[in-house]
C-alpha positions, 0 to 999 in steps of 0.5 A: 460530496467528494473526498480528495487525498493529496500525497507527500509530493503534491504538498512538498512545498509552499508553492505546491500547497498553494496549487493543491488549495487552488484545486480544492477551491475550484472543486468547491466552486463547482458545487461539490462538498469536499473533504481533503486528506493530506499526507506529510510534505515530501520526505518529512516522515523519513526525516523524522525517523532518521532524527529518532535513530540519531537520538536512540538506536531502539526507539519505542514504537509508541514514541515513534508514532507520536513523532511521525504523526506530526508530519501530517498535522503540519501539512493540514493546517497549512492547507487550511490556511491557504484555503482561508486565504483564497476565501474558502472556509476551512478547518484542519483536523488531526486523524483522532479529531476526525474520529478515526479509531484504530487498533493498538499496533503502533506503526501499522494500526488498522482502522477499527471505526470512524466517528465523523461528527466533527467533519459532518459539522464542518460541512454543515457549516460550509467549511472544507475539513482538511484531515491529517492522513495516516494517523488515528487513535486507540479508544484510550487516545493513544496516537497510532499511524497506519503505515506507509501509504496510510493516507490512502486508507484514511481517504477511502475509509472516510469516503466510505463512512461519509458515503461520498460520491467518489474518492480522488487519490491525487498523486505525482503520476497520471494514474495506474500504469502497466509497470513502474515508468521509472523502469519501463518508460513505455508503460501504459496508463490503464483507464480502468482496473478492477479492485481485485487486480489493483489489490493484487498489484498493491500487495505485491509492490505497486506503490500507487495504492495502499492495499488496505485502502483498496480492500476498504474500497471494494468492501464498501463499493467506494469509487476510487479515481487515481489521477495526477495532482500536477496535470489534468488527465483522465487518470484510472478508475478502480471499479468492480468490473472492467469494461470489455474493451479494456480487458487483457489477460495480463494487466500489469507487472509489479515488483517489490525490492525490500524482501527477505526470506526465512526458512525453518529447517527440519520441521516435524510433520504434524498438525499445528506446527505451521500455526505455531510458527505463524501465530507469533508473527500475526500477533506482532502484525508482521505480514507474511507473504509467499509461503512454501512447504517442501514435501515431507521426508522421514517425518520432517519438512522445510517451511519457507516464507517471506517478509519485509526486510524491515521486519526480518530481525523481529521475525527471527526473534519471534520464530527462533524460540518457536523453532526450539519448542516444536523441535525444528532443526534450525533456521536460516534466512536471506536478504537482498531479494525481490518479488516480481509479479504479473496480475490480470483477471484475464489470466484465469483459465488461460493456458500458457500465461505462466510458461511465458513468464518463466520463459521470459525470465529464463531468457534473461538468465534470472533464477527463480527461488520461489513461486506463489500463485493466486487465480489472477497473480503469479509471483516469483522470488528473485535476486534483487539485482535482477529485478529491473531486467525482469520487469522490462522482460515481462512487460515486453513479453506480454506486450503491455505497452499495446492496447489489446 
């Protein structure tokens, strides 16, 4: 069995839906059982959100999910119809019909369980189930969506639940590259990449894979193959361990532009204060990334963290009352920032990697506002206007266009 996921660009028109359907039919005729997962046709979700904002400035999260989930439930039956026209038995299923159960967080729900009874029945009957990605339902059947890139998560989670041989993520690029090819034309295709490397890349802005999908893949040992739906090619295999000849100290450069910074000023330096600040954000399912706390002076410190620019207003609403409760001196924020990151398992224990990054940015006169690190990642917070120059400078500094 194979799970194939087709993104919005791949199903963006009737002609492209026919091409995707022919590819699914070819896979079926080669002897594979196929479960297809589809996204909304290109830009459909954006158009639906824009329509909601024309109706009201403050759309309720539940109703927004009910609206945007329709994008995928339009694509799935179109693909199923096309397959049937090609002589391939098929059935379209919404996320809830496919058995995808989620948490109650509208627009950013997490999959809690998969009960793939209808998928298994369809496969038993010789049909190709075409599942609407990005969506699911709570236990009381409230429709939810999984956030941007959620169809990746749907596909990998279904592959895990069905014990599929592989999960193919078919997209509009050839695979996972060393940088965004729109900024770095000489970016190189990576034939293999480790789960932990792509997870870090996805978490800091690489758009090819959704971080939650990678987490599920690693947790359940699902082989993930990222490849183009438009061209035949080797693509990129996401694996537990990269072959020796494919290792490199730095594997890729990632960037994320929609970043905002929040600073809680004059925080009392005592136990429990950080928990008080971040717990309301966690309960609201707001992802907090780079966190820096200054050295305490006179019993007070500043606490700075980053959030998505889309989450800034809600974050301030949640943090401001907490600031008053804990006796902080105030709160400030800034928009127009970006994250610039390098990732690679070969960085671990290799001296000079960070210094080369900082030297390359300094040569471009790019100021670093915050720095965050893990064992295999270094992230710098910079001004958004500098991000393109920064990506090119780092790609060149680590010679990522060359095979090492």
